[in-house]
PDB file of N, CA, C, O and CB in Angstrom:
ATOM      1  N   MET A   1      92.354 105.930 107.946  1.00  0.00           N
ATOM      2  CA  MET A   1      92.688 104.549 107.764  1.00  0.00           C
ATOM      3  C   MET A   1      92.398 104.169 106.269  1.00  0.00           C
ATOM      4  O   MET A   1      91.400 104.639 105.723  1.00  0.00           O
ATOM      5  CB  MET A   1      91.872 103.649 108.777  1.00  0.00           C
ATOM      6  N   ASP A   2      93.209 103.366 105.626  1.00  0.00           N
ATOM      7  CA  ASP A   2      93.067 103.014 104.271  1.00  0.00           C
ATOM      8  C   ASP A   2      92.419 101.656 104.284  1.00  0.00           C
ATOM      9  O   ASP A   2      92.261 100.998 105.313  1.00  0.00           O
ATOM     10  CB  ASP A   2      94.412 103.036 103.514  1.00  0.00           C
ATOM     11  N   LYS A   3      92.031 101.251 102.998  1.00  0.00           N
ATOM     12  CA  LYS A   3      91.214  99.915 102.845  1.00  0.00           C
ATOM     13  C   LYS A   3      91.996  98.714 103.258  1.00  0.00           C
ATOM     14  O   LYS A   3      91.371  97.769 103.740  1.00  0.00           O
ATOM     15  CB  LYS A   3      90.756  99.679 101.354  1.00  0.00           C
ATOM     16  N   GLN A   4      93.360  98.636 103.119  1.00  0.00           N
ATOM     17  CA  GLN A   4      93.991  97.403 103.544  1.00  0.00           C
ATOM     18  C   GLN A   4      93.983  97.320 105.070  1.00  0.00           C
ATOM     19  O   GLN A   4      93.888  96.214 105.604  1.00  0.00           O
ATOM     20  CB  GLN A   4      95.431  97.310 102.996  1.00  0.00           C
ATOM     21  N   LYS A   5      94.080  98.472 105.821  1.00  0.00           N
ATOM     22  CA  LYS A   5      94.064  98.290 107.158  1.00  0.00           C
ATOM     23  C   LYS A   5      92.628  97.839 107.598  1.00  0.00           C
ATOM     24  O   LYS A   5      92.477  97.010 108.496  1.00  0.00           O
ATOM     25  CB  LYS A   5      94.527  99.544 107.827  1.00  0.00           C
ATOM     26  N   VAL A   6      91.607  98.403 106.947  1.00  0.00           N
ATOM     27  CA  VAL A   6      90.123  98.185 107.376  1.00  0.00           C
ATOM     28  C   VAL A   6      89.983  96.642 107.080  1.00  0.00           C
ATOM     29  O   VAL A   6      89.397  95.946 107.909  1.00  0.00           O
ATOM     30  CB  VAL A   6      88.933  99.186 106.464  1.00  0.00           C
ATOM     31  N   ILE A   7      90.461  96.120 106.012  1.00  0.00           N
ATOM     32  CA  ILE A   7      90.309  94.586 105.780  1.00  0.00           C
ATOM     33  C   ILE A   7      91.064  93.835 106.696  1.00  0.00           C
ATOM     34  O   ILE A   7      90.604  92.777 107.125  1.00  0.00           O
ATOM     35  CB  ILE A   7      90.734  94.142 104.412  1.00  0.00           C
ATOM     36  N   ALA A   8      92.232  94.273 107.071  1.00  0.00           N
ATOM     37  CA  ALA A   8      93.027  93.449 108.203  1.00  0.00           C
ATOM     38  C   ALA A   8      92.471  93.325 109.338  1.00  0.00           C
ATOM     39  O   ALA A   8      92.673  92.330 110.035  1.00  0.00           O
ATOM     40  CB  ALA A   8      94.242  93.941 108.557  1.00  0.00           C
ATOM     41  N   LEU A   9      91.612  94.402 109.738  1.00  0.00           N
ATOM     42  CA  LEU A   9      90.726  94.615 111.070  1.00  0.00           C
ATOM     43  C   LEU A   9      89.472  93.825 111.088  1.00  0.00           C
ATOM     44  O   LEU A   9      89.122  93.083 112.005  1.00  0.00           O
ATOM     45  CB  LEU A   9      90.286  96.128 111.253  1.00  0.00           C
ATOM     46  N   LYS A  10      88.732  94.091 109.818  1.00  0.00           N
ATOM     47  CA  LYS A  10      87.345  93.517 109.739  1.00  0.00           C
ATOM     48  C   LYS A  10      87.225  92.467 108.824  1.00  0.00           C
ATOM     49  O   LYS A  10      86.140  91.889 108.761  1.00  0.00           O
ATOM     50  CB  LYS A  10      86.364  94.494 109.379  1.00  0.00           C
ATOM     51  N   GLY A  11      88.165  92.112 108.092  1.00  0.00           N
ATOM     52  CA  GLY A  11      87.996  91.020 107.104  1.00  0.00           C
ATOM     53  C   GLY A  11      87.547  91.656 105.763  1.00  0.00           C
ATOM     54  O   GLY A  11      87.481  92.876 105.606  1.00  0.00           O
ATOM     55  N   GLU A  12      87.263  90.807 104.875  1.00  0.00           N
ATOM     56  CA  GLU A  12      86.828  91.152 103.521  1.00  0.00           C
ATOM     57  C   GLU A  12      85.391  91.574 103.736  1.00  0.00           C
ATOM     58  O   GLU A  12      84.732  91.058 104.638  1.00  0.00           O
ATOM     59  CB  GLU A  12      86.983  89.933 102.454  1.00  0.00           C
ATOM     60  N   PRO A  13      84.869  92.526 102.907  1.00  0.00           N
ATOM     61  CA  PRO A  13      83.376  92.992 103.194  1.00  0.00           C
ATOM     62  C   PRO A  13      82.505  92.115 102.418  1.00  0.00           C
ATOM     63  O   PRO A  13      82.872  91.558 101.383  1.00  0.00           O
ATOM     64  CB  PRO A  13      83.062  94.553 102.777  1.00  0.00           C
ATOM     65  N   PHE A  14      81.320  92.001 102.949  1.00  0.00           N
ATOM     66  CA  PHE A  14      80.198  91.367 102.272  1.00  0.00           C
ATOM     67  C   PHE A  14      79.909  91.726 100.888  1.00  0.00           C
ATOM     68  O   PHE A  14      79.628  90.864 100.055  1.00  0.00           O
ATOM     69  CB  PHE A  14      79.065  91.602 102.978  1.00  0.00           C
ATOM     70  N   ARG A  15      79.966  92.923 100.627  1.00  0.00           N
ATOM     71  CA  ARG A  15      80.044  93.510  99.156  1.00  0.00           C
ATOM     72  C   ARG A  15      80.600  94.829  99.187  1.00  0.00           C
ATOM     73  O   ARG A  15      80.800  95.410 100.254  1.00  0.00           O
ATOM     74  CB  ARG A  15      78.647  93.607  98.434  1.00  0.00           C
ATOM     75  N   VAL A  16      80.874  95.358  98.010  1.00  0.00           N
ATOM     76  CA  VAL A  16      81.468  96.671  97.775  1.00  0.00           C
ATOM     77  C   VAL A  16      80.855  97.307  96.715  1.00  0.00           C
ATOM     78  O   VAL A  16      80.482  96.667  95.732  1.00  0.00           O
ATOM     79  CB  VAL A  16      82.862  96.621  97.526  1.00  0.00           C
ATOM     80  N   ALA A  17      80.693  98.670  96.827  1.00  0.00           N
ATOM     81  CA  ALA A  17      80.016  99.469  95.833  1.00  0.00           C
ATOM     82  C   ALA A  17      80.740 100.846  95.712  1.00  0.00           C
ATOM     83  O   ALA A  17      81.329 101.320  96.684  1.00  0.00           O
ATOM     84  CB  ALA A  17      78.499  99.646  96.216  1.00  0.00           C
ATOM     85  N   ALA A  18      80.694 101.424  94.619  1.00  0.00           N
ATOM     86  CA  ALA A  18      81.422 102.698  94.374  1.00  0.00           C
ATOM     87  C   ALA A  18      80.278 103.572  93.616  1.00  0.00           C
ATOM     88  O   ALA A  18      79.782 103.135  92.578  1.00  0.00           O
ATOM     89  CB  ALA A  18      82.892 102.464  93.424  1.00  0.00           C
ATOM     90  N   ILE A  19      79.868 104.833  94.169  1.00  0.00           N
ATOM     91  CA  ILE A  19      79.099 105.630  93.660  1.00  0.00           C
ATOM     92  C   ILE A  19      79.398 106.979  93.895  1.00  0.00           C
ATOM     93  O   ILE A  19      79.623 107.294  95.063  1.00  0.00           O
ATOM     94  CB  ILE A  19      77.992 105.337  93.987  1.00  0.00           C
ATOM     95  N   ASP A  20      79.450 107.936  92.929  1.00  0.00           N
ATOM     96  CA  ASP A  20      79.717 109.263  93.080  1.00  0.00           C
ATOM     97  C   ASP A  20      81.058 109.679  93.561  1.00  0.00           C
ATOM     98  O   ASP A  20      81.231 110.679  94.258  1.00  0.00           O
ATOM     99  CB  ASP A  20      78.808 109.749  93.879  1.00  0.00           C
ATOM    100  N   GLY A  21      82.027 108.860  93.156  1.00  0.00           N
ATOM    101  CA  GLY A  21      83.434 109.062  93.674  1.00  0.00           C
ATOM    102  C   GLY A  21      83.617 108.529  95.043  1.00  0.00           C
ATOM    103  O   GLY A  21      84.697 108.754  95.590  1.00  0.00           O
ATOM    104  N   LEU A  22      82.673 107.828  95.696  1.00  0.00           N
ATOM    105  CA  LEU A  22      82.919 107.260  96.998  1.00  0.00           C
ATOM    106  C   LEU A  22      82.864 105.816  96.821  1.00  0.00           C
ATOM    107  O   LEU A  22      82.250 105.291  95.893  1.00  0.00           O
ATOM    108  CB  LEU A  22      81.935 107.734  98.057  1.00  0.00           C
ATOM    109  N   GLU A  23      83.566 105.117  97.795  1.00  0.00           N
ATOM    110  CA  GLU A  23      83.497 103.711  97.717  1.00  0.00           C
ATOM    111  C   GLU A  23      82.888 103.277  99.163  1.00  0.00           C
ATOM    112  O   GLU A  23      83.049 103.919 100.200  1.00  0.00           O
ATOM    113  CB  GLU A  23      84.990 103.061  97.373  1.00  0.00           C
ATOM    114  N   TYR A  24      82.296 102.294  99.058  1.00  0.00           N
ATOM    115  CA  TYR A  24      81.491 101.662 100.298  1.00  0.00           C
ATOM    116  C   TYR A  24      81.937 100.168 100.391  1.00  0.00           C
ATOM    117  O   TYR A  24      81.928  99.373  99.451  1.00  0.00           O
ATOM    118  CB  TYR A  24      79.748 101.744 100.086  1.00  0.00           C
ATOM    119  N   PHE A  25      82.338  99.907 101.701  1.00  0.00           N
ATOM    120  CA  PHE A  25      82.649  98.406 102.027  1.00  0.00           C
ATOM    121  C   PHE A  25      81.370  98.209 102.872  1.00  0.00           C
ATOM    122  O   PHE A  25      81.060  99.030 103.735  1.00  0.00           O
ATOM    123  CB  PHE A  25      84.217  98.058 102.910  1.00  0.00           C
ATOM    124  N   ILE A  26      80.593  97.046 102.598  1.00  0.00           N
ATOM    125  CA  ILE A  26      79.433  96.688 103.263  1.00  0.00           C
ATOM    126  C   ILE A  26      79.667  95.356 104.173  1.00  0.00           C
ATOM    127  O   ILE A  26      80.039  94.289 103.684  1.00  0.00           O
ATOM    128  CB  ILE A  26      78.322  96.499 102.199  1.00  0.00           C
ATOM    129  N   TYR A  27      79.454  95.512 105.290  1.00  0.00           N
ATOM    130  CA  TYR A  27      79.661  94.253 106.197  1.00  0.00           C
ATOM    131  C   TYR A  27      78.237  93.746 106.723  1.00  0.00           C
ATOM    132  O   TYR A  27      77.415  94.570 107.123  1.00  0.00           O
ATOM    133  CB  TYR A  27      80.666  94.629 107.534  1.00  0.00           C
ATOM    134  N   ARG A  28      77.993  92.538 106.715  1.00  0.00           N
ATOM    135  CA  ARG A  28      76.807  92.047 107.276  1.00  0.00           C
ATOM    136  C   ARG A  28      77.049  91.524 108.659  1.00  0.00           C
ATOM    137  O   ARG A  28      78.070  90.876 108.885  1.00  0.00           O
ATOM    138  CB  ARG A  28      76.228  91.016 106.417  1.00  0.00           C
ATOM    139  N   GLY A  29      76.120  91.781 109.650  1.00  0.00           N
ATOM    140  CA  GLY A  29      76.360  91.478 111.043  1.00  0.00           C
ATOM    141  C   GLY A  29      75.053  90.952 111.618  1.00  0.00           C
ATOM    142  O   GLY A  29      73.967  90.984 111.038  1.00  0.00           O
ATOM    143  N   PHE A  30      75.292  90.469 112.816  1.00  0.00           N
ATOM    144  CA  PHE A  30      74.110  89.937 113.568  1.00  0.00           C
ATOM    145  C   PHE A  30      73.958  90.498 115.001  1.00  0.00           C
ATOM    146  O   PHE A  30      74.952  90.603 115.720  1.00  0.00           O
ATOM    147  CB  PHE A  30      74.210  88.412 113.652  1.00  0.00           C
ATOM    148  N   ASP A  31      72.716  90.860 115.429  1.00  0.00           N
ATOM    149  CA  ASP A  31      72.454  91.502 116.717  1.00  0.00           C
ATOM    150  C   ASP A  31      71.719  90.432 117.347  1.00  0.00           C
ATOM    151  O   ASP A  31      70.593  90.101 116.976  1.00  0.00           O
ATOM    152  CB  ASP A  31      71.665  92.901 116.671  1.00  0.00           C
ATOM    153  N   LEU A  32      72.417  89.831 118.401  1.00  0.00           N
ATOM    154  CA  LEU A  32      71.946  88.629 118.977  1.00  0.00           C
ATOM    155  C   LEU A  32      70.733  88.911 119.902  1.00  0.00           C
ATOM    156  O   LEU A  32      70.001  87.996 120.279  1.00  0.00           O
ATOM    157  CB  LEU A  32      73.077  87.948 119.731  1.00  0.00           C
ATOM    158  N   ASN A  33      70.535  90.280 120.274  1.00  0.00           N
ATOM    159  CA  ASN A  33      69.452  90.513 121.025  1.00  0.00           C
ATOM    160  C   ASN A  33      68.145  90.532 120.022  1.00  0.00           C
ATOM    161  O   ASN A  33      67.040  90.406 120.550  1.00  0.00           O
ATOM    162  CB  ASN A  33      69.687  91.839 121.828  1.00  0.00           C
ATOM    163  N   ARG A  34      68.223  90.663 118.789  1.00  0.00           N
ATOM    164  CA  ARG A  34      67.155  90.826 117.944  1.00  0.00           C
ATOM    165  C   ARG A  34      66.939  89.573 117.028  1.00  0.00           C
ATOM    166  O   ARG A  34      66.112  89.646 116.119  1.00  0.00           O
ATOM    167  CB  ARG A  34      67.370  92.058 117.159  1.00  0.00           C
ATOM    168  N   LEU A  35      67.598  88.519 117.221  1.00  0.00           N
ATOM    169  CA  LEU A  35      67.501  87.389 116.290  1.00  0.00           C
ATOM    170  C   LEU A  35      66.082  86.781 116.468  1.00  0.00           C
ATOM    171  O   LEU A  35      65.530  86.364 115.449  1.00  0.00           O
ATOM    172  CB  LEU A  35      68.661  86.297 116.567  1.00  0.00           C
ATOM    173  N   LEU A  36      65.509  86.699 117.524  1.00  0.00           N
ATOM    174  CA  LEU A  36      64.229  86.071 117.799  1.00  0.00           C
ATOM    175  C   LEU A  36      63.177  86.812 117.066  1.00  0.00           C
ATOM    176  O   LEU A  36      62.326  86.142 116.481  1.00  0.00           O
ATOM    177  CB  LEU A  36      63.922  86.028 119.289  1.00  0.00           C
ATOM    178  N   ASP A  37      63.118  88.097 117.017  1.00  0.00           N
ATOM    179  CA  ASP A  37      62.034  88.846 116.254  1.00  0.00           C
ATOM    180  C   ASP A  37      62.270  89.012 114.846  1.00  0.00           C
ATOM    181  O   ASP A  37      61.534  89.802 114.255  1.00  0.00           O
ATOM    182  CB  ASP A  37      61.830  90.177 116.790  1.00  0.00           C
ATOM    183  N   GLY A  38      63.316  88.309 114.096  1.00  0.00           N
ATOM    184  CA  GLY A  38      63.557  88.324 112.591  1.00  0.00           C
ATOM    185  C   GLY A  38      64.130  89.548 112.220  1.00  0.00           C
ATOM    186  O   GLY A  38      64.153  89.785 111.012  1.00  0.00           O
ATOM    187  N   ASN A  39      64.658  90.484 113.089  1.00  0.00           N
ATOM    188  CA  ASN A  39      65.538  91.613 112.729  1.00  0.00           C
ATOM    189  C   ASN A  39      66.939  91.536 113.235  1.00  0.00           C
ATOM    190  O   ASN A  39      67.537  92.534 113.637  1.00  0.00           O
ATOM    191  CB  ASN A  39      64.963  92.850 113.212  1.00  0.00           C
ATOM    192  N   GLY A  40      67.441  90.368 113.212  1.00  0.00           N
ATOM    193  CA  GLY A  40      68.832  90.087 113.814  1.00  0.00           C
ATOM    194  C   GLY A  40      69.953  90.451 113.061  1.00  0.00           C
ATOM    195  O   GLY A  40      71.066  90.559 113.575  1.00  0.00           O
ATOM    196  N   THR A  41      69.708  90.665 111.764  1.00  0.00           N
ATOM    197  CA  THR A  41      70.808  91.023 110.794  1.00  0.00           C
ATOM    198  C   THR A  41      70.758  92.411 110.476  1.00  0.00           C
ATOM    199  O   THR A  41      69.681  93.003 110.406  1.00  0.00           O
ATOM    200  CB  THR A  41      70.741  90.244 109.515  1.00  0.00           C
ATOM    201  N   PHE A  42      71.900  92.991 110.270  1.00  0.00           N
ATOM    202  CA  PHE A  42      72.058  94.441 109.927  1.00  0.00           C
ATOM    203  C   PHE A  42      73.188  94.558 108.869  1.00  0.00           C
ATOM    204  O   PHE A  42      73.861  93.555 108.629  1.00  0.00           O
ATOM    205  CB  PHE A  42      72.408  95.329 111.248  1.00  0.00           C
ATOM    206  N   GLU A  43      73.411  95.618 108.282  1.00  0.00           N
ATOM    207  CA  GLU A  43      74.521  95.885 107.429  1.00  0.00           C
ATOM    208  C   GLU A  43      75.165  97.034 107.881  1.00  0.00           C
ATOM    209  O   GLU A  43      74.496  98.012 108.217  1.00  0.00           O
ATOM    210  CB  GLU A  43      74.161  96.028 106.057  1.00  0.00           C
ATOM    211  N   ALA A  44      76.573  97.039 107.940  1.00  0.00           N
ATOM    212  CA  ALA A  44      77.212  98.159 108.492  1.00  0.00           C
ATOM    213  C   ALA A  44      78.120  98.672 107.282  1.00  0.00           C
ATOM    214  O   ALA A  44      78.675  97.874 106.526  1.00  0.00           O
ATOM    215  CB  ALA A  44      78.038  97.777 109.861  1.00  0.00           C
ATOM    216  N   PHE A  45      78.238 100.083 107.147  1.00  0.00           N
ATOM    217  CA  PHE A  45      78.891 100.563 105.874  1.00  0.00           C
ATOM    218  C   PHE A  45      80.322 101.282 106.463  1.00  0.00           C
ATOM    219  O   PHE A  45      80.394 101.847 107.554  1.00  0.00           O
ATOM    220  CB  PHE A  45      77.791 101.732 104.959  1.00  0.00           C
ATOM    221  N   ILE A  46      81.283 101.154 105.630  1.00  0.00           N
ATOM    222  CA  ILE A  46      82.531 102.026 105.705  1.00  0.00           C
ATOM    223  C   ILE A  46      82.734 102.723 104.465  1.00  0.00           C
ATOM    224  O   ILE A  46      83.095 102.149 103.438  1.00  0.00           O
ATOM    225  CB  ILE A  46      83.790 101.233 106.014  1.00  0.00           C
ATOM    226  N   ARG A  47      82.496 104.004 104.554  1.00  0.00           N
ATOM    227  CA  ARG A  47      82.639 104.872 103.310  1.00  0.00           C
ATOM    228  C   ARG A  47      84.089 105.474 103.114  1.00  0.00           C
ATOM    229  O   ARG A  47      84.671 106.111 103.992  1.00  0.00           O
ATOM    230  CB  ARG A  47      81.600 106.074 103.394  1.00  0.00           C
ATOM    231  N   PHE A  48      84.599 105.204 101.878  1.00  0.00           N
ATOM    232  CA  PHE A  48      85.894 105.823 101.676  1.00  0.00           C
ATOM    233  C   PHE A  48      85.906 106.959 100.743  1.00  0.00           C
ATOM    234  O   PHE A  48      85.137 106.969  99.781  1.00  0.00           O
ATOM    235  CB  PHE A  48      86.825 104.857 101.213  1.00  0.00           C
ATOM    236  N   LYS A  49      86.675 107.851 100.953  1.00  0.00           N
ATOM    237  CA  LYS A  49      86.793 109.007  99.950  1.00  0.00           C
ATOM    238  C   LYS A  49      88.406 109.081  99.736  1.00  0.00           C
ATOM    239  O   LYS A  49      89.180 109.115 100.693  1.00  0.00           O
ATOM    240  CB  LYS A  49      86.088 110.552 100.578  1.00  0.00           C
ATOM    241  N   ASP A  50      88.822 109.103  98.406  1.00  0.00           N
ATOM    242  CA  ASP A  50      90.256 109.039  98.134  1.00  0.00           C
ATOM    243  C   ASP A  50      91.048 107.993  98.913  1.00  0.00           C
ATOM    244  O   ASP A  50      92.142 108.207  99.434  1.00  0.00           O
ATOM    245  CB  ASP A  50      90.838 110.345  98.404  1.00  0.00           C
ATOM    246  N   GLY A  51      90.389 106.855  98.937  1.00  0.00           N
ATOM    247  CA  GLY A  51      91.070 105.713  99.628  1.00  0.00           C
ATOM    248  C   GLY A  51      91.065 105.677 101.084  1.00  0.00           C
ATOM    249  O   GLY A  51      91.480 104.655 101.631  1.00  0.00           O
ATOM    250  N   LYS A  52      90.653 106.648 101.781  1.00  0.00           N
ATOM    251  CA  LYS A  52      90.702 106.694 103.123  1.00  0.00           C
ATOM    252  C   LYS A  52      89.211 106.746 103.712  1.00  0.00           C
ATOM    253  O   LYS A  52      88.278 107.236 103.077  1.00  0.00           O
ATOM    254  CB  LYS A  52      91.560 107.874 103.526  1.00  0.00           C
ATOM    255  N   VAL A  53      89.075 106.146 105.094  1.00  0.00           N
ATOM    256  CA  VAL A  53      87.731 106.154 105.771  1.00  0.00           C
ATOM    257  C   VAL A  53      87.335 107.524 105.878  1.00  0.00           C
ATOM    258  O   VAL A  53      88.117 108.319 106.400  1.00  0.00           O
ATOM    259  CB  VAL A  53      87.722 105.491 107.169  1.00  0.00           C
ATOM    260  N   GLU A  54      86.154 107.930 105.424  1.00  0.00           N
ATOM    261  CA  GLU A  54      85.582 109.020 105.635  1.00  0.00           C
ATOM    262  C   GLU A  54      84.283 109.066 106.651  1.00  0.00           C
ATOM    263  O   GLU A  54      83.981 110.057 107.315  1.00  0.00           O
ATOM    264  CB  GLU A  54      85.320 109.435 104.395  1.00  0.00           C
ATOM    265  N   ALA A  55      83.621 107.905 106.651  1.00  0.00           N
ATOM    266  CA  ALA A  55      82.622 107.774 107.599  1.00  0.00           C
ATOM    267  C   ALA A  55      82.180 106.307 107.757  1.00  0.00           C
ATOM    268  O   ALA A  55      82.542 105.522 106.881  1.00  0.00           O
ATOM    269  CB  ALA A  55      81.496 108.645 107.230  1.00  0.00           C
ATOM    270  N   TYR A  56      81.437 105.859 108.777  1.00  0.00           N
ATOM    271  CA  TYR A  56      81.170 104.525 109.010  1.00  0.00           C
ATOM    272  C   TYR A  56      79.859 104.561 109.849  1.00  0.00           C
ATOM    273  O   TYR A  56      79.547 105.545 110.519  1.00  0.00           O
ATOM    274  CB  TYR A  56      82.384 103.796 109.714  1.00  0.00           C
ATOM    275  N   GLY A  57      79.123 103.446 109.773  1.00  0.00           N
ATOM    276  CA  GLY A  57      77.971 103.098 110.682  1.00  0.00           C
ATOM    277  C   GLY A  57      76.979 102.357 109.937  1.00  0.00           C
ATOM    278  O   GLY A  57      77.148 101.959 108.784  1.00  0.00           O
ATOM    279  N   ARG A  58      75.857 102.171 110.686  1.00  0.00           N
ATOM    280  CA  ARG A  58      74.759 101.324 110.099  1.00  0.00           C
ATOM    281  C   ARG A  58      73.949 102.113 109.142  1.00  0.00           C
ATOM    282  O   ARG A  58      74.135 103.329 109.125  1.00  0.00           O
ATOM    283  CB  ARG A  58      73.829 100.752 111.188  1.00  0.00           C
ATOM    284  N   LEU A  59      73.124 101.615 108.386  1.00  0.00           N
ATOM    285  CA  LEU A  59      72.185 102.490 107.518  1.00  0.00           C
ATOM    286  C   LEU A  59      71.352 103.285 108.552  1.00  0.00           C
ATOM    287  O   LEU A  59      70.833 102.858 109.584  1.00  0.00           O
ATOM    288  CB  LEU A  59      71.174 101.571 106.477  1.00  0.00           C
ATOM    289  N   GLY A  60      71.341 104.502 108.059  1.00  0.00           N
ATOM    290  CA  GLY A  60      70.603 105.524 108.926  1.00  0.00           C
ATOM    291  C   GLY A  60      71.478 106.243 110.013  1.00  0.00           C
ATOM    292  O   GLY A  60      71.007 107.149 110.700  1.00  0.00           O
ATOM    293  N   ASP A  61      72.609 105.856 110.125  1.00  0.00           N
ATOM    294  CA  ASP A  61      73.511 106.441 111.165  1.00  0.00           C
ATOM    295  C   ASP A  61      74.099 107.858 110.625  1.00  0.00           C
ATOM    296  O   ASP A  61      74.445 108.779 111.365  1.00  0.00           O
ATOM    297  CB  ASP A  61      74.749 105.367 111.504  1.00  0.00           C
ATOM    298  N   PHE A  62      74.145 107.870 109.362  1.00  0.00           N
ATOM    299  CA  PHE A  62      74.421 109.208 108.715  1.00  0.00           C
ATOM    300  C   PHE A  62      73.506 109.265 107.282  1.00  0.00           C
ATOM    301  O   PHE A  62      73.349 108.355 106.469  1.00  0.00           O
ATOM    302  CB  PHE A  62      76.168 109.363 108.400  1.00  0.00           C
ATOM    303  N   ASP A  63      73.025 110.478 107.254  1.00  0.00           N
ATOM    304  CA  ASP A  63      71.978 110.824 106.306  1.00  0.00           C
ATOM    305  C   ASP A  63      72.327 110.454 104.754  1.00  0.00           C
ATOM    306  O   ASP A  63      71.455 110.105 103.959  1.00  0.00           O
ATOM    307  CB  ASP A  63      71.711 112.361 106.450  1.00  0.00           C
ATOM    308  N   SER A  64      73.551 110.560 104.458  1.00  0.00           N
ATOM    309  CA  SER A  64      74.059 110.326 102.991  1.00  0.00           C
ATOM    310  C   SER A  64      74.054 108.921 102.789  1.00  0.00           C
ATOM    311  O   SER A  64      74.074 108.530 101.622  1.00  0.00           O
ATOM    312  CB  SER A  64      75.524 110.890 102.683  1.00  0.00           C
ATOM    313  N   THR A  65      74.033 108.104 103.695  1.00  0.00           N
ATOM    314  CA  THR A  65      73.964 106.620 103.536  1.00  0.00           C
ATOM    315  C   THR A  65      72.675 106.214 103.086  1.00  0.00           C
ATOM    316  O   THR A  65      72.578 105.319 102.247  1.00  0.00           O
ATOM    317  CB  THR A  65      74.270 105.894 104.788  1.00  0.00           C
ATOM    318  N   LYS A  66      71.601 106.829 103.596  1.00  0.00           N
ATOM    319  CA  LYS A  66      70.143 106.366 103.211  1.00  0.00           C
ATOM    320  C   LYS A  66      70.130 106.433 101.673  1.00  0.00           C
ATOM    321  O   LYS A  66      69.779 105.479 100.977  1.00  0.00           O
ATOM    322  CB  LYS A  66      68.891 107.372 103.885  1.00  0.00           C
ATOM    323  N   HIS A  67      70.552 107.671 101.166  1.00  0.00           N
ATOM    324  CA  HIS A  67      70.357 107.815  99.632  1.00  0.00           C
ATOM    325  C   HIS A  67      71.365 106.901  98.960  1.00  0.00           C
ATOM    326  O   HIS A  67      71.024 106.291  97.946  1.00  0.00           O
ATOM    327  CB  HIS A  67      70.572 109.368  99.106  1.00  0.00           C
ATOM    328  N   LYS A  68      72.528 106.777  99.437  1.00  0.00           N
ATOM    329  CA  LYS A  68      73.554 105.928  98.651  1.00  0.00           C
ATOM    330  C   LYS A  68      73.140 104.525  98.666  1.00  0.00           C
ATOM    331  O   LYS A  68      73.312 103.894  97.624  1.00  0.00           O
ATOM    332  CB  LYS A  68      75.011 106.023  99.238  1.00  0.00           C
ATOM    333  N   GLU A  69      72.568 103.867  99.785  1.00  0.00           N
ATOM    334  CA  GLU A  69      72.202 102.696  99.796  1.00  0.00           C
ATOM    335  C   GLU A  69      71.003 102.334  98.651  1.00  0.00           C
ATOM    336  O   GLU A  69      70.972 101.243  98.081  1.00  0.00           O
ATOM    337  CB  GLU A  69      71.859 102.479 101.162  1.00  0.00           C
ATOM    338  N   LEU A  70      70.152 103.271  98.436  1.00  0.00           N
ATOM    339  CA  LEU A  70      69.218 103.135  97.391  1.00  0.00           C
ATOM    340  C   LEU A  70      69.856 102.952  96.078  1.00  0.00           C
ATOM    341  O   LEU A  70      69.456 102.108  95.276  1.00  0.00           O
ATOM    342  CB  LEU A  70      68.350 104.260  97.356  1.00  0.00           C
ATOM    343  N   LEU A  71      70.974 103.843  95.830  1.00  0.00           N
ATOM    344  CA  LEU A  71      71.472 103.668  94.470  1.00  0.00           C
ATOM    345  C   LEU A  71      72.449 102.502  94.365  1.00  0.00           C
ATOM    346  O   LEU A  71      72.709 102.050  93.249  1.00  0.00           O
ATOM    347  CB  LEU A  71      72.140 104.943  93.994  1.00  0.00           C
ATOM    348  N   ILE A  72      73.031 101.965  95.513  1.00  0.00           N
ATOM    349  CA  ILE A  72      73.798 100.749  95.629  1.00  0.00           C
ATOM    350  C   ILE A  72      72.892  99.502  95.189  1.00  0.00           C
ATOM    351  O   ILE A  72      73.291  98.663  94.381  1.00  0.00           O
ATOM    352  CB  ILE A  72      74.327 100.597  97.134  1.00  0.00           C
ATOM    353  N   LYS A  73      71.656  99.465  95.788  1.00  0.00           N
ATOM    354  CA  LYS A  73      70.791  98.445  95.578  1.00  0.00           C
ATOM    355  C   LYS A  73      70.352  98.406  94.035  1.00  0.00           C
ATOM    356  O   LYS A  73      70.267  97.367  93.382  1.00  0.00           O
ATOM    357  CB  LYS A  73      69.625  98.609  96.534  1.00  0.00           C
ATOM    358  N   LYS A  74      70.095  99.649  93.568  1.00  0.00           N
ATOM    359  CA  LYS A  74      69.739  99.658  92.139  1.00  0.00           C
ATOM    360  C   LYS A  74      70.791  99.200  91.202  1.00  0.00           C
ATOM    361  O   LYS A  74      70.487  98.521  90.221  1.00  0.00           O
ATOM    362  CB  LYS A  74      69.355 100.982  91.744  1.00  0.00           C
ATOM    363  N   SER A  75      72.112  99.565  91.477  1.00  0.00           N
ATOM    364  CA  SER A  75      73.169  99.387  90.594  1.00  0.00           C
ATOM    365  C   SER A  75      73.456  97.824  90.717  1.00  0.00           C
ATOM    366  O   SER A  75      74.035  97.333  89.749  1.00  0.00           O
ATOM    367  CB  SER A  75      74.432 100.354  90.958  1.00  0.00           C
ATOM    368  N   GLU A  76      73.156  97.036  91.695  1.00  0.00           N
ATOM    369  CA  GLU A  76      73.342  95.578  91.846  1.00  0.00           C
ATOM    370  C   GLU A  76      72.342  94.772  90.950  1.00  0.00           C
ATOM    371  O   GLU A  76      72.599  93.648  90.519  1.00  0.00           O
ATOM    372  CB  GLU A  76      73.156  95.176  93.352  1.00  0.00           C
ATOM    373  N   LYS A  77      71.197  95.439  90.714  1.00  0.00           N
ATOM    374  CA  LYS A  77      70.202  94.700  90.000  1.00  0.00           C
ATOM    375  C   LYS A  77      70.465  94.681  88.555  1.00  0.00           C
ATOM    376  O   LYS A  77      69.865  93.872  87.847  1.00  0.00           O
ATOM    377  CB  LYS A  77      68.880  95.237  90.252  1.00  0.00           C
ATOM    378  N   LYS A  78      71.383  95.573  88.022  1.00  0.00           N
ATOM    379  CA  LYS A  78      71.579  95.606  86.667  1.00  0.00           C
ATOM    380  C   LYS A  78      72.245  94.334  86.121  1.00  0.00           C
ATOM    381  O   LYS A  78      72.481  94.228  84.918  1.00  0.00           O
ATOM    382  CB  LYS A  78      72.346  96.776  86.350  1.00  0.00           C
TER     383      LYS A  78
END
C-alpha cells in the first residue's frame, strides 16, 4: 500500500519522520480500557520503504521501531 492509500484510510498522521531511508507515519490513538490509569494514549507507526508500507504496529511490536523512535524523538528536538 502506498502513502496516499494509507492517508485515505487512516487520515493524516499525527507526525511524520524519515530516518535511514525509511519514512514513518505516526498516529496517536486512545485505549479506552486504559484511560483511567493514565496510560490511555498510544502511538502507532506505519513504516514505509520505497514509498510502500513495510511494517506497522505500536512501539515495541517490532524491534526496529524501538531504536527508530529514539532517533525520531532526538531529531524533533533540534
